[in-house]
C-alpha positions as semicolon CSV with decimal commas, in nm:
position;residue;x (nm);y (nm);z (nm)
1;M;0,000;0,000;0,000
2;K;0,150;0,329;-0,110
3;Q;0,117;0,622;0,129
4;K;0,105;0,981;0,015
5;L;0,259;1,258;0,221
6;M;0,129;1,612;0,183
7;L;0,298;1,920;0,331
8;F;0,112;2,232;0,442
9;S;0,260;2,555;0,573
10;L;0,049;2,707;0,851
11;E;0,201;3,023;1,002
12;N;0,556;2,906;0,929
13;V;0,487;2,567;1,089
14;L;0,531;2,263;0,869
15;V;0,259;2,004;0,915
16;V;0,288;1,657;0,767
17;V;-0,039;1,485;0,690
18;E;-0,044;1,119;0,604
19;A;-0,325;1,060;0,358
20;N;-0,521;0,735;0,364
21;M;-0,410;0,661;0,721
22;S;-0,712;0,795;0,908
23;D;-1,075;0,696;0,913
24;D;-1,403;0,874;0,981
25;Y;-1,370;0,832;1,357
26;D;-1,037;1,020;1,363
27;K;-1,203;1,320;1,200
28;Y;-1,478;1,308;1,464
29;D;-1,219;1,287;1,744
30;F;-1,029;1,591;1,618
31;E;-1,346;1,797;1,574
32;M;-1,485;1,709;1,918
33;E;-1,156;1,757;2,105
34;K;-1,190;2,136;2,113
35;H;-1,532;2,103;2,279
36;I;-1,424;1,841;2,531
37;H;-1,119;2,028;2,665
38;S;-1,273;2,375;2,670
39;G;-1,363;2,366;3,042
40;H;-1,708;2,517;2,984
41;S;-1,558;2,858;2,910
42;G;-1,570;2,847;2,531
43;K;-1,322;2,968;2,272
44;Q;-1,042;2,762;2,427
45;R;-1,016;3,004;2,721
46;S;-0,928;2,920;3,076
47;K;-1,187;2,980;3,346
48;K;-1,002;3,293;3,460
49;E;-0,997;3,437;3,107
50;A;-1,367;3,363;3,066
51;S;-1,453;3,540;3,389
52;D;-1,234;3,838;3,291
53;H;-1,413;3,876;2,955
54;T;-1,771;3,853;3,075
55;N;-2,029;4,126;3,126
56;H;-1,939;4,353;3,414
57;Y;-2,173;4,522;3,659
58;D;-2,271;4,874;3,553
59;P;-2,378;5,084;3,854
60;S;-2,562;5,333;3,633
61;G;-2,799;5,066;3,506
62;H;-2,892;5,012;3,143
63;S;-2,696;5,311;3,018
64;R;-2,638;5,179;2,666
65;K;-3,006;5,099;2,619
66;I;-3,111;5,445;2,743
67;V;-2,857;5,628;2,525
68;T;-2,970;5,435;2,217
69;K;-3,333;5,513;2,291
70;L;-3,259;5,887;2,330
71;K;-3,057;5,899;2,006
72;N;-3,335;5,725;1,813
73;T;-3,596;5,961;1,960
74;E;-3,394;6,267;1,850
75;Q;-3,347;6,127;1,499
76;N;-3,716;6,049;1,468
77;K;-3,811;6,401;1,579
78;K;-3,574;6,558;1,324
79;S;-3,683;6,337;1,034
80;S;-4,059;6,341;1,094
81;P;-4,246;6,616;0,904
82;K;-4,475;6,839;1,109
């Protein structure tokens, strides 16, 4: 059985892939590995990184929602004919 070797350059890293040596289950294993080892934080982050990049408490309340509502109200008043 003749094996083919293919070379890929990914960010100056040389990766050797042996064609015809894997089966469908190997593909499944590689795809699922990122979900299994993520630690419930997503995007391959550690738990500390996930907690650092979450929504933070805003003491002034829903400031973004209020500002957006006020901007839209001003635009609607300017654009509406009287």
